[in-house]
N, C-alpha and C positions, 0 to 999 in steps of 0.2 A: 750657167751664170752663177758666179760665186756669191753674189749678193742675194740674200734671202728676203730682204725687206721689199715689199711691192712698191711699184710706182703708183701715183695717185693722179687721176685726171678728174677735175671738177668742172661741170658745165652748169652754171646757174643762170636761168632766165629771170626776167624781171616781171613780177606780178602775173604769174600764170596760175590759173585755177587748177587745183590738183586733179579734178575730175577729168580734165582734158587728156590726162596721161593714162587713164584707165581703158582697158580694151573695149568696154561697152559704149564708150562715148563716141559720138559721130565724128569728132575731130580726128583726123588721120595723122598719126605720128609713127610711121613705120620704123624709124631708127630707135625711138624710145621703146617701142613694142619689142623689137629684137633684143634690146638690152635687158628688158624686163623678163623676157622668156629665158634668158641665160643667167639671170641673177635674182635679186630680191626686190619686191615692190613693197614700200611702206605706205599702206592705205589709210592709216590713222595717225599720221604725223602732223603736228601743228606748229606753226611759227609762233614766237612769243609776242608778236605785235603785228597788227595789220598795216604796217608802214615800213617802207624800204630800209631806212637807215638803222632803226633799232633792231630790226630782224637780222640784217646783215652783220651788225656788230655782235649780236648773240651767236650767229653762225661762226664767226671768227674767234670769239672768246670763250664760248660755252657758258656765258653768264646771262642772267636776266637783265633787261634794260635798267632796272633799279640798281644793279651792281656796276654795269659798265658805263653808265652815264649818258647814253644816247637815247633820247625819248621820242624824237620826231625828226623831221627832215633837217639835216645840218646845213643845207644849202639855201636857206631862206633867213630873213631877218626875224622870223618867229621861232627860230630854233631855241629849244630849252637848254640844250647843251651842244656845243659844236665839236668837241673832241672827247676821246676816251678819257676816262679818269686815270689819274696817275696810278701806276702799278698794275693796270690791266694788261695781261699778257695774251697774245694771240697764238693760235695753234701753229702758225707759220714760224714763229720764233723757236718753238720746240723742235719742229722739223729741221729747221736750218741748223740748230745746235747739235742735232744728232747726225748730221751729215747729208741731209737731203739738199738737192739743188732745186730752187723754186723759181717758177715763172708765172707772171701775171699779165693778163690781157683783158681789157674791158672795164666795165663799171666797178667802181670801188664803193663810194657812198657809205663808208664806215665812219669817217671822221673828216673834219674840214681841213685840218692842217697836217695831220698824220697820214702819210701816203704809203702805198705798198712797199716801196723801197726802204721805208723806215722800219718795217717789220719783217725783214728777211727776204722779200721777194725781189727778183729781177723784173723790173717793170718794162714790159714790151709795149706799153701804151695803155695806161688806165684811163686816159681821156679826162675831159672836164666833167664836173658833177652835173647831173641832169638838172636843168633849170638854173644852174649857177646860183648867184645870190639875188635876192629880190631887189627890184628897183622901184618898189611901190611908192617911194617918197620922191621920185624924180618928177619935175614939172610936167613932162610929156604924159606921164601916166595919170596925173591929176586931170589933165585936159581930156584924155581919153575917157576917164571915168565920168567926167561932167557931161561929155557928149553922149555916152551910153545911157545916162540917167535922164537927160533932158530931151534928146532927140534920137531914140533908138532906131536902128535900121531894121527892116523886116528880117525875121529869122530865116536863114537858109537851111535846106534839108541837110541833116547830119550835124547840125550845129546846136549848141545850147547857149542861150543868152544869159549872161551874168552881169547885169548892169552895175557898173562901178568896179567890177573885178576883172573884166575882160572876157569876151565871149570865147568859147572853146569849140574846136572841131572834134567831134567824137570819132568819125571814121572817114575814110576816103581812099583813093588809089593814086599811084604815080606810074609812069611808064616803066616797063621792064628795063633793067640795066644790062641785060644780056640774055643768052639762051635759057638760063635757069631762073631768070627773074630777079634774083637777089643781088646780082653783081652791082657793085658800086654803093650799096647801102652801108650805113655805119656799122651794122652788125657783121656784114661780110668782111669789112676791114678788120674788125676785132678778131674774127676767126682766122683770117689770113695771117695776121700777126702771131696768133697763137700757134698756127701750124708751123710757121718759121721757128718759133721758140721750141716747139715739140721736137723738131728735127735736131736742134742744138742740144736739148736735154738728153734725147735718146742716144746721141753720139757719145755721151760720156759714160764713165764707169759707175758713178754714184746713182743711188735711187733718186727719183725726182717727183715733184708735185707741180702740176700745171693747173692754174685756175683760169677759167674763161667765163666772163660775165657779159651777157648781152644786154642791150637796152630794151629789146622786145620780149614779150608782147605788151609792154606797158602802153597805155593809151597816150596819145590818140592812135587809133588803129588805122594808120595810113600805110598801105603796103603796096608792093608792085602788083601790076595787073594780074600776073599769073596766079598769085595767091588771093587777090581780091575776088577772082572769079571761081575759086576752087569750091566754094559752098554756095548753094542756091538759097537765098533768104526765104523764099516761099516754102521751102521744105523744113524750116526750123520752127519747132513748136515752142511757144513761150511757156514758162513754168506755171503751175497752178497758182503760185503766189503772186503772179504778175499784177493781178487786179486788187491785191490786198491794199486797203486804204490806210493801213498802219495806225488805226485809231487807238490801239492798245500799246503803241510804241512811243518812245520819247519824242517830244515836239521837234527836235532837230531832225529826226528821221522823216517826219511828215513834211517839214519845210523843204528838205532836199528832194523829196519825191514830187511834191506839187509845184514848187517854185522853179526847180531846175530840170530834173530828169523827166518829169511829167510833160515837158515840152515835146519830147520825141513821140511820134506816132508808133503804133505797133509795127508798121512796116519798117520804120527807121530803126527800131530796136532789133528787129530780125536782121536788118542789113548790118548793124553794128556787130551783132554776134557772128555773122558770116565773115566779116572782116577780121574779127578777133581770132576766130578759128583759123583763118588763113594765115594770120600772123604767127599763131602757134605752130602751124605746119611749116612755115618758113624757118622758125627756130629749129625745128626737127631736121630740116634739110641741112642747115648749117652744122648742127650737131653731127650729122652723118659725115660731113667733110672731115671732121676731127677723128671720127672712128676709122674712116678709111686710111687716114694718115697714120694713125696708131697701128693699124694692121701692117702697113708698109714698113714700119720700123722693126717689126718682128717682136715687139714687146707687149702685144695685146694680152697675151696669156699671163703676163707678169704685172698687170696694171689693174688697180681697182678703179672703176669708172663710176662716178656719181652724177646723175642728172637730177637737178632739183630747182626750186625757185625760192626767192626770198619770202614771198607771200602770195596769196591768191588774189583774184579779181572778182 
């Protein structure tokens, strides 16, 4: 191959704890482990913000949130900034200018109005922003909030009650969509579109960069049965800090612990972890589909592959 510049394949999961990708962790990620064995693992790499949008904007721009202008979720009416600041250049623009062909599939969440196609990518389907825009001011939500505050329903296992804000389901399962479990899921569609794009990119003569962004394993941890059953909750040990009363921590931490997350029993917390790990394993299986297709193109040895997440959970 005359072209010496490598191809680039980026697979970014959403809100995946870094420890799950380390060999000693109980979470099984065979494709990530195979990649790590043949490459480099960054064990002390930190995101610039524990929130999706500013972290993703930093990944794309190389700038701190204070520079690129995205400070929190751009898809809500509490957004401090909805778009990148004028003059902020993303790495995709530099690649496109140097002759790379670019493909994008999956979650964007970098800016509300600026989309992948505006910054050099061929968009195979970036999809809607997770959560879209808040509807907290709509009458139906005021009615729901009033009902939750005045006549709350009994809490169901796996749920956290948030009177006035909407109760949330932490974990659960859905029927398998096919023999591998993940068929038909939103992330399977993201990867399927990416595989189609990979074939198109690999058929050309120019170097390419393909970005694949899944929505998992972001909460709620609702996964196909195959992955929901992969880990036994009874075998999961809770960390020593689990019983910490947070007395020496800011009041907001204490309120979140006792008012919300403290509603979950120890068995429910173990079940949520089991579903989360299953979700991570599902992301690994989808990642494996991309690696298999990359091998089939014959360009695996000429491609830099990056597995990462926007931030931890």
